[in-house]
Short mmCIF file of the C-alpha atoms (twelve columns), coordinates in Angstrom:
data_MODEL
# 
_entry.id   MODEL 
# 
loop_
_atom_site.group_PDB 
_atom_site.id 
_atom_site.type_symbol 
_atom_site.label_atom_id 
_atom_site.label_alt_id 
_atom_site.label_comp_id 
_atom_site.label_asym_id 
_atom_site.label_seq_id 
_atom_site.Cartn_x 
_atom_site.Cartn_y 
_atom_site.Cartn_z 
_atom_site.pdbx_PDB_model_num 
ATOM 1   C CA . UNK A 1   12.861  3.303   -15.387 1 
ATOM 2   C CA . UNK A 2   15.989  2.197   -13.626 1 
ATOM 3   C CA . UNK A 3   15.784  -0.595  -11.133 1 
ATOM 4   C CA . UNK A 4   17.531  1.272   -8.370  1 
ATOM 5   C CA . UNK A 5   16.628  1.003   -4.725  1 
ATOM 6   C CA . UNK A 6   14.422  3.783   -3.849  1 
ATOM 7   C CA . UNK A 7   15.122  3.383   -0.069  1 
ATOM 8   C CA . UNK A 8   13.016  6.138   1.031   1 
ATOM 9   C CA . UNK A 9   12.044  6.453   4.686   1 
ATOM 10  C CA . UNK A 10  9.274   8.855   5.669   1 
ATOM 11  C CA . UNK A 11  7.172   9.700   8.670   1 
ATOM 12  C CA . UNK A 12  3.747   8.080   8.718   1 
ATOM 13  C CA . UNK A 13  0.617   9.724   9.965   1 
ATOM 14  C CA . UNK A 14  -0.233  8.652   13.476  1 
ATOM 15  C CA . UNK A 15  -3.026  6.510   14.766  1 
ATOM 16  C CA . UNK A 16  -5.800  7.493   17.187  1 
ATOM 17  C CA . UNK A 17  -3.410  7.448   20.171  1 
ATOM 18  C CA . UNK A 18  -0.916  9.540   18.276  1 
ATOM 19  C CA . UNK A 19  1.554   6.826   17.479  1 
ATOM 20  C CA . UNK A 20  2.190   4.756   14.347  1 
ATOM 21  C CA . UNK A 21  1.243   1.055   14.674  1 
ATOM 22  C CA . UNK A 22  4.563   -0.280  13.590  1 
ATOM 23  C CA . UNK A 23  8.106   0.994   13.338  1 
ATOM 24  C CA . UNK A 24  8.850   -0.159  9.871   1 
ATOM 25  C CA . UNK A 25  7.269   -1.816  6.806   1 
ATOM 26  C CA . UNK A 26  9.001   -2.779  3.551   1 
ATOM 27  C CA . UNK A 27  7.572   -2.572  0.063   1 
ATOM 28  C CA . UNK A 28  9.178   -4.609  -2.743  1 
ATOM 29  C CA . UNK A 29  7.769   -4.025  -6.275  1 
ATOM 30  C CA . UNK A 30  9.525   -3.140  -9.504  1 
ATOM 31  C CA . UNK A 31  6.786   -0.715  -10.363 1 
ATOM 32  C CA . UNK A 32  7.694   2.662   -8.826  1 
ATOM 33  C CA . UNK A 33  4.108   3.876   -9.137  1 
ATOM 34  C CA . UNK A 34  2.678   0.876   -7.213  1 
ATOM 35  C CA . UNK A 35  5.369   1.483   -4.485  1 
ATOM 36  C CA . UNK A 36  4.456   5.187   -4.354  1 
ATOM 37  C CA . UNK A 37  0.639   4.460   -4.105  1 
ATOM 38  C CA . UNK A 38  0.985   1.654   -1.529  1 
ATOM 39  C CA . UNK A 39  3.496   3.774   0.554   1 
ATOM 40  C CA . UNK A 40  0.880   6.575   0.648   1 
ATOM 41  C CA . UNK A 41  -1.848  4.175   1.696   1 
ATOM 42  C CA . UNK A 42  0.301   2.816   4.519   1 
ATOM 43  C CA . UNK A 43  1.181   6.323   5.591   1 
ATOM 44  C CA . UNK A 44  -2.306  7.764   5.435   1 
ATOM 45  C CA . UNK A 45  -3.612  4.896   7.630   1 
ATOM 46  C CA . UNK A 46  -0.787  5.400   10.249  1 
ATOM 47  C CA . UNK A 47  0.517   1.895   10.027  1 
ATOM 48  C CA . UNK A 48  4.339   2.690   10.185  1 
ATOM 49  C CA . UNK A 49  6.714   5.278   11.101  1 
ATOM 50  C CA . UNK A 50  9.072   4.213   8.235   1 
ATOM 51  C CA . UNK A 51  8.203   2.832   4.788   1 
ATOM 52  C CA . UNK A 52  11.222  1.358   3.016   1 
ATOM 53  C CA . UNK A 53  10.670  0.763   -0.737  1 
ATOM 54  C CA . UNK A 54  12.653  -1.277  -3.064  1 
ATOM 55  C CA . UNK A 55  12.322  -1.968  -6.799  1 
ATOM 56  C CA . UNK A 56  14.423  -5.043  -6.715  1 
ATOM 57  C CA . UNK A 57  14.090  -8.082  -4.372  1 
ATOM 58  C CA . UNK A 58  17.893  -8.658  -4.310  1 
ATOM 59  C CA . UNK A 59  18.453  -5.231  -2.920  1 
ATOM 60  C CA . UNK A 60  15.754  -5.633  -0.273  1 
ATOM 61  C CA . UNK A 61  17.451  -8.878  0.745   1 
ATOM 62  C CA . UNK A 62  20.819  -7.135  0.959   1 
ATOM 63  C CA . UNK A 63  19.272  -4.586  3.225   1 
ATOM 64  C CA . UNK A 64  17.671  -7.327  5.374   1 
ATOM 65  C CA . UNK A 65  20.957  -9.100  5.663   1 
ATOM 66  C CA . UNK A 66  22.855  -6.009  6.751   1 
ATOM 67  C CA . UNK A 67  20.348  -4.119  8.943   1 
ATOM 68  C CA . UNK A 68  20.219  -4.386  12.711  1 
ATOM 69  C CA . UNK A 69  17.312  -6.334  14.108  1 
ATOM 70  C CA . UNK A 70  15.894  -3.032  15.485  1 
ATOM 71  C CA . UNK A 71  15.433  -1.807  12.066  1 
ATOM 72  C CA . UNK A 72  13.905  -4.982  10.708  1 
ATOM 73  C CA . UNK A 73  10.428  -4.481  9.099   1 
ATOM 74  C CA . UNK A 74  7.451   -5.775  10.953  1 
ATOM 75  C CA . UNK A 75  5.812   -6.627  7.648   1 
ATOM 76  C CA . UNK A 76  6.817   -7.031  4.125   1 
ATOM 77  C CA . UNK A 77  4.725   -6.329  1.044   1 
ATOM 78  C CA . UNK A 78  5.971   -8.230  -1.996  1 
ATOM 79  C CA . UNK A 79  5.147   -8.254  -5.684  1 
ATOM 80  C CA . UNK A 80  5.562   -11.596 -7.365  1 
ATOM 81  C CA . UNK A 81  6.410   -10.745 -11.067 1 
ATOM 82  C CA . UNK A 82  9.728   -8.850  -11.003 1 
ATOM 83  C CA . UNK A 83  12.894  -9.030  -13.012 1 
ATOM 84  C CA . UNK A 84  16.246  -10.126 -11.524 1 
ATOM 85  C CA . UNK A 85  14.661  -11.949 -8.571  1 
ATOM 86  C CA . UNK A 86  10.923  -12.736 -8.537  1 
ATOM 87  C CA . UNK A 87  8.764   -12.911 -5.353  1 
ATOM 88  C CA . UNK A 88  8.916   -16.683 -5.158  1 
ATOM 89  C CA . UNK A 89  12.710  -16.575 -5.314  1 
ATOM 90  C CA . UNK A 90  12.640  -13.943 -2.555  1 
ATOM 91  C CA . UNK A 91  10.414  -16.092 -0.425  1 
ATOM 92  C CA . UNK A 92  12.869  -19.025 -0.849  1 
ATOM 93  C CA . UNK A 93  15.834  -16.996 0.157   1 
ATOM 94  C CA . UNK A 94  13.902  -15.477 3.175   1 
ATOM 95  C CA . UNK A 95  12.694  -18.822 4.392   1 
ATOM 96  C CA . UNK A 96  16.133  -20.304 4.538   1 
ATOM 97  C CA . UNK A 97  17.183  -18.020 7.355   1 
ATOM 98  C CA . UNK A 98  15.723  -18.700 10.758  1 
ATOM 99  C CA . UNK A 99  16.078  -15.006 11.718  1 
ATOM 100 C CA . UNK A 100 14.155  -13.737 8.705   1 
ATOM 101 C CA . UNK A 101 11.518  -16.359 8.175   1 
ATOM 102 C CA . UNK A 102 9.224   -15.179 10.970  1 
ATOM 103 C CA . UNK A 103 8.629   -11.774 9.282   1 
ATOM 104 C CA . UNK A 104 5.109   -11.669 7.877   1 
ATOM 105 C CA . UNK A 105 5.022   -11.389 4.065   1 
ATOM 106 C CA . UNK A 106 1.891   -10.091 2.309   1 
ATOM 107 C CA . UNK A 107 1.927   -10.530 -1.531  1 
ATOM 108 C CA . UNK A 108 0.606   -7.614  -3.592  1 
ATOM 109 C CA . UNK A 109 0.100   -8.777  -7.136  1 
ATOM 110 C CA . UNK A 110 -2.160  -8.809  -10.157 1 
ATOM 111 C CA . UNK A 111 -1.607  -12.561 -10.511 1 
ATOM 112 C CA . UNK A 112 -4.403  -14.262 -8.717  1 
ATOM 113 C CA . UNK A 113 -4.752  -17.894 -9.821  1 
ATOM 114 C CA . UNK A 114 -5.651  -20.213 -6.993  1 
ATOM 115 C CA . UNK A 115 -2.744  -22.417 -7.950  1 
ATOM 116 C CA . UNK A 116 -0.214  -19.581 -7.437  1 
ATOM 117 C CA . UNK A 117 -1.954  -18.406 -4.277  1 
ATOM 118 C CA . UNK A 118 -1.557  -21.899 -2.794  1 
ATOM 119 C CA . UNK A 119 2.035   -22.091 -3.884  1 
ATOM 120 C CA . UNK A 120 2.662   -18.684 -2.171  1 
ATOM 121 C CA . UNK A 121 1.050   -19.732 1.115   1 
ATOM 122 C CA . UNK A 122 3.204   -22.962 1.151   1 
ATOM 123 C CA . UNK A 123 6.338   -20.694 0.686   1 
ATOM 124 C CA . UNK A 124 5.468   -18.818 3.855   1 
ATOM 125 C CA . UNK A 125 3.336   -15.905 2.720   1 
ATOM 126 C CA . UNK A 126 0.755   -14.850 5.253   1 
ATOM 127 C CA . UNK A 127 -1.739  -13.061 2.955   1 
ATOM 128 C CA . UNK A 128 -2.433  -11.969 -0.569  1 
ATOM 129 C CA . UNK A 129 -3.713  -8.582  -1.779  1 
ATOM 130 C CA . UNK A 130 -4.842  -8.171  -5.378  1 
ATOM 131 C CA . UNK A 131 -3.704  -5.010  -7.122  1 
ATOM 132 C CA . UNK A 132 -4.860  -2.321  -7.084  1 
ATOM 133 C CA . UNK A 133 -4.757  -2.117  -3.332  1 
ATOM 134 C CA . UNK A 134 -7.598  -0.468  -1.643  1 
ATOM 135 C CA . UNK A 135 -7.528  1.250   1.818   1 
ATOM 136 C CA . UNK A 136 -10.151 -1.142  2.990   1 
ATOM 137 C CA . UNK A 137 -8.152  -4.231  1.733   1 
ATOM 138 C CA . UNK A 138 -4.946  -2.875  3.262   1 
ATOM 139 C CA . UNK A 139 -6.504  -2.324  6.686   1 
ATOM 140 C CA . UNK A 140 -8.214  -5.722  6.691   1 
ATOM 141 C CA . UNK A 141 -5.160  -7.621  5.663   1 
ATOM 142 C CA . UNK A 142 -2.823  -5.935  7.922   1 
ATOM 143 C CA . UNK A 143 -5.294  -6.404  10.729  1 
ATOM 144 C CA . UNK A 144 -5.635  -10.144 10.019  1 
ATOM 145 C CA . UNK A 145 -1.963  -10.870 9.461   1 
ATOM 146 C CA . UNK A 146 -0.722  -8.880  12.487  1 
ATOM 147 C CA . UNK A 147 -3.644  -9.863  14.787  1 
ATOM 148 C CA . UNK A 148 -5.390  -6.486  15.003  1 
ATOM 149 C CA . UNK A 149 -8.877  -7.020  13.819  1 
ATOM 150 C CA . UNK A 150 -10.570 -3.773  12.948  1 
ATOM 151 C CA . UNK A 151 -7.207  -2.008  12.536  1 
ATOM 152 C CA . UNK A 152 -7.994  1.434   11.136  1 
# 
């Protein structure tokens, strides 16, 4: 499969009060199936009005550099093992810019060694979700990272 930007934006289902929790989230994973599944989990739980997906971290960075702050994602879900630019390289680039480095990043990966997780946390990652992502894991992690315990 080609490593093109999917850049799909879709309407999410709404929360109990009729409004999505967040304006935009970003998914960065070279596996289009993982992006599709995680996007559907985010939508079905009403977390965001827009879900932007990218298969290359370099393309996600280019989007972030060029988009207005009003379209900036409120949380980024990031895979670690990707071609072209891996998740650690993405975090290094993100952390070098004051404007970008406050955006919460949640790693979604099959790699789960304690050493790697500690390295990720030192790089600014706020949480780690092991693939495959479950609805419960998604709800709990977003709630913890964004300060909404019991978000569902």
